[in-house]
Structures are given as structure tokens and as C-alpha cells.
N, C-alpha and C positions, 0 to 999 in steps of 0.2 A: 570538771568545768567549773564547779563552785570555788575550789581552791584557787584554780587559774585566774578566774575573774577577780576574786579577792586579792590575790597577790598583784596583779597588773594594776587593778584600781588603786591599791596602796601606794604603789610606786608612782603613779601618774599624779596623784594628789599630794605628792611631795611629803616623804616622812620627815620626821623631826629634824631640823637643822638650825644652826645658829650662825649669825654672821661672824666672819673671822678674817683675820689677816695673816698670810703665810709667807715664808721665805722659800724662793725657788732654790731647789737644790740640784735638779737634773731637768735637762730639755733633751727631747727624743721625738722621733718621727716614728709611727707605727705603720707597717706595712706588711700584708700578706696576701696570699692567693684569693682568700674568701673575704678576709677582714679589709674594708677599704680598698678593694682590689684596683681601683683606677685613680682614686685621690687619696694620698698618704693622710692619715690621722695624726694630728699635732697634740703632744702631750707633754705635761711637765710633772715632776715629783716635787712636792713641797714638804717641808719640815712638820712632822707631826701627822701625816697622812699615810696610811698602809697601802693606798692604791694610787696609781697614776690618774691625772686630772686632764681632760680634754679641753684644749683652747682652739680659738680660731687661729689662722695662719697669720694675720695681722698681729694679734697678741703674742703668738709664739716668736715672731720676728723682732717685736719690740722688747721682749723681756731678756734679761741677762741673768746668769747665775747669781744669786745674792739679792735680786731685787724682791720687793714686796708686792703680793698681789692680794686683792680683796676677793672674798667669796664666801662660801658657807661650809661649816664643818657639821657632817652628818653624825648620826648616833654610832655608826660602825667606823668611825675614824676615817671616814673618806672625804677629802676637801673636794668641793665642787665649784665651778663658776658658773656664771649665767649662760656662758657658751655651752657648757655641758648639758645644763639643764634643758636648753632649747633643743640640743641635739637628741637628748633622751626622748623628749616630747614628740619629735619627729617620727620615731619608731614605735612608742609605746602608745600614742593617742589612737593611731590607726589600728593598731592590735587591739586596744580596748574597744573601739568602735566595732571591729570585726567580730569580737566576742560577743558584744551585745546584740549584733545582728543574728549571730548563731543562736542565741537565747530567743531571741524574737521568731525565728523560724520554728524552733522547738515548741515554743508556746502556742503559736498559731496552728502548727500540726496537731498538738494536743486538743485545742479548741475544735478542729475539724472533725474529731472523733466523737464529740459530744452529740447526743441525739438531738438536742435543741437546734444545733446548727445543721446536721444532716437532713433534718425534715424541712428546712428552709432552703430551696434550690438556689435562690438568687444570692442569699447570703453565703452559702457553701461555695458557690462558683466565684464570688468575690474574694473569699478568704484563699481559694486556690491559685487565683490570679496574682494575689499579694505574695503568696509564698513562692510561686514560680519566679516572679520578678525579683525577689530577694536572693533566691538561689542563683539566678543569671548574673546577678551584679556581683555576688560573692565569686562565681566562677569567672567572670570577666577579670576581676581584680586579681585573682589568683594566677591567671595566664599572663596578664600583663606584668605583674611584678616578677613572675619567673622569667619572662622574656627579657626583662631589663638587667636582672642578675645574670642571666647567662651571657648577654652581651658584654656586660663589664668584666666578667671572668675571661671571656673569649679575647677581649682587647688586652687585658693584662698577660695572658699566655702569648699572644702575638709579641708583645714587647719584650718578653723574657727570651723567645726563640728568635727574635730579630737582632742577631749578632752584630750586624753593621751599624746599629744605633746604640751598642753598649760599650762602656768604657769600664776596663778591668781595674781594680785597686785591691788593696790589702786592708782588712779590717781586724781589729783586735776585741776580743771578747772581754767586756767589762763586767757583765754580770749574766746570770741564768736564773730563769724562774719557770715553774711550771704550776699549773692549777688544775685541779680535778673537779669537774662538773658533775654533780649528782649526789649520791650517798657517800658517806665515809669509806665505803668499800670500793668506791669508783664507779663511773658511768663512762666518761671519757675525759681524756686529759690533753690540755693544751700546753705547748712548749714555746719558749720564747728565749731568744739571745739578744742581749743589749751590746750593740756594736758601735765602735768609733772607727771612722775611716776619713780619709782626705780626699778632695777632688784634684783635678789637674791644676788648680790654682793655689793648691796649699791650705785650702779652707777646711776646718775640721767640722765633721757632722756626726751626729749620734743617731742610730736607728734602733728601734725595738722590732726585730724580726720574728714573724711566726715562722716555726720550723717544725719538721718531724721529730718524733722521738729519737730516731736513728742519728739525726744531725745533732739533736740536743746532747745525747750522751757522748757524741764523738769528740766534743770540745770541752775544755776546762776554762777557767778565768785565765786572761792573759794569752790565751792561744790565738794564732793567726789563722785566718781563713780567707779564701778568695771571694770577692764580692764584686758585683757589677752594678752600675748606675746608668741610667739614660742620659744620652748627650744634652737632650733638652729638659731634663728634670733631674737634678742631682739627687733628689730626696726620693725617686722611684728606684728601689733597689732590689736585687736579686742575689741570693746567696748560691754560689757554685756547688752543686751536688757532685760528690766524688763517686757515686754508684747508683744503680737503679734502687738500692736498698734504701737510700735516703729519699726517694721520690714516691714509692708506691703507697706509703702511708698517707700521702695527701688525698689520696682518693677513697680512703676508709675512714670516714668520720661521719658524724651527725649531719653535717652540712651536705655531703654528698648523698646521703640517704634522703634527705628532703628534696634535693635536686633531682635524685632518681624517681622519686614519687612525682615530681613535676612532669619529667618527661613521659613517664607512664600514663599520666593523665592525658598529656598532649596526644599520645598514641591512641588511646580508647576514644578520645574526642573525635580524632580524625576518622576512625573506624566508624563511629556512630554517624558522623556527618555523611560519609561515603554510602552507608546504607540508606540513609534518608534520601540522598540524591538518586540512587538507583531505584528506590520505591517510586519516586516521581517519574 
């Protein structure tokens, strides 16, 4: 908990960065089942940066390859814009607040074990009410966030299987990348294919698709694959799987593990509430 708190706090308080101006080298839209499942993420790769940079849709549409963009260069050679910093804060500030609340519950529980508190009934009861309130708040946020994420994934899956609203096209593999999250020996690995495709009007688009390891190793640079995009959103794309072997890995990763814990917690909550109702 100490390491997690220190890491998230350091990230939120903005690590060292210098103002910089960089040249746009690649524009791409990122889309996956769990990553931005409903709204694609807009990214650019700039000269001198080792990672892609998130930008808003308006900024993405206004930029062309070769344009200059202002932002900040971090110590890890990661160019970021104000859009990316705001986007990161949306996720990390609530996470940091949640961690502080967890620490507060831990400290209050520890105080409740002190003889000085136990001997004073009113103070002890007040402490218990505060702890209960904090725990209910954390659980409510957990269930609301889980329900929201589940809805987004369900909508994305619906779009993928709704063949009547999909247009088939052919995409060429421009590049491949994989990243191992965890130790040097590996914890889990994410795979991505950078694809270029054309819509019905002949407009060229580039998307960075999160795929399974099976799909990743099945294609090399310059290979062609079947891609679908929605009629009402050309940037909402889906890779055509050639066999079930390319699909099952989607359901075996850290995200589905957390999602499984969420559904398990919902199950136990329903059981608990049913027992309470029966008791009354």
C-alpha cells in the first residue's frame, strides 16, 4: 500500500517535464475491447518520443503529418500534451483519493482498537459510524464503476456482432508492438497491430488495434487482414478473427480477472441482501 500510494502520488503530482515542440510523425486511433471500448482513443507519435501521445479528437483532426505540436517532454522520453495530462488526471486522481480513503479506514480501525477509545462509548460508536460510512461509500463507487465498465463492454460487443451495421474492408499491417507489464520475467503482455485501411469513400485511416497474442503472431509487417468498421463511425473498428484460437485469449487477462472479482462481489452482495430481507 505504501509503494502504491507513493507511485500514484508521484504520477499525479506530475513528474519532471520540460516544455517542448515536436513534429507529428504518425496519427492513429486506438481501439480495443477493454481499452476505450466505446469511444476510440486518438493518438499521435512525435519525433523524439518513445511512446504515443493522447490528444483530443479536435486536435487529432486539425493535425497533419509533419505539423508541429506544443507539449512537454518527460524524463522517460515520453512527449505529452495538456490533453493527455488532463486525461490521466481523470483516472489517477480518483484512484489516489480511493487510496487515501483506504488509508483513513485503516487508521480509524487501528484507533478503534485503542483502550482509550474503547472505554468511551460515544467516541467509539462515532468512530464505528464513520468507518461504516466510508466503507459503504467505497463499495458504492466500486459497484457503480463496475456497472459502467460492464455496460461499455457490452455495447462494444453488440457493435462487433451486429453485422448489419458493419462494413468490411482490407487493412495492411504497418507495424507491430508488444509490451510486458510487470517484472522482466513477465506478468502479462499486451499486443497491438498498427493498421492502415480505407473507407468506402477512399479516405485512408490508421488504427492501433489491441489484439490477442494468437492474432499478433499470425501476421507480419505488410500482411493484409480483414477489418470491419461501423457504418456510422469509421474509427470504430474490429479485426476479423479467423478461428476461436484468436478469441479465447481476450477473456484471460488481468482486466477480466478484476471484472470477475466485480461479478463475484455483486453475487455475494445479492446473497447478503436476500438473507437480510428474509430475516425481516
